[in-house]
N, C-alpha and C positions, 0 to 999 in steps of 0.2 A: 745807574744809567741803563735804560732799556736797550737791549740788543735787537736790532731789526731783523738780522739774518741768523738762521739757525740750521745747523747740520742735523739731519734726522736719519736714523737707521730704519730702512724699510723692511717689511717682512721677507723680502727676497734676499736680504743680506747685503744689498747695495744701499748707497747713501743718496740723499737728496738735500738740496738747500732750499729752505722756505723763507719767503718774505713775510714775516709775521704781521707787518702793517697791512699788507694787501690780502693775506690769507691764501697765497698761491705760491707755487714753485718760483724761485728766483730765476733770473736770466742774466747772462752776460752776452751782449750782442744779440744774436738770434738763437743762442743755445739755451735750452731749458735745462736747468741743473738738476737732472734726475739720472739715476743709474750710474752713480759715481763710486769710485773707491773712497774709503774714509779719508785718505790723504788729499784727494782731489776736492772733496767736500770741505775739508778744513781750510785748504788754501783758498777756495772760492769765498768762504765766509770772510777771511782776512781781506781779500781784494775788495769785496763788496762793502766792507765796513770802513774802508779808507775814505777820507773826504775827497770828493771829485774836484778837479781843477778845470775851470773854464775861463778862457781869456785872461789868464793871470790871477784869477780869484778862486778861492775855495768855495765849493758849493756842498753843503752838508746834507 
């Protein structure tokens, strides 16, 4: 199964989360997921990879 989101170590030593389908940094709300610690990036990938629920249904 293809993973849509990926944590990437940047040359600065900080981490980013990329949306591989869109080819851009991922977002949660209005926050662009760049400049993160490794732990923050890994947690964001887990959160973003969970099926979204809308009005009682899952939206993948």
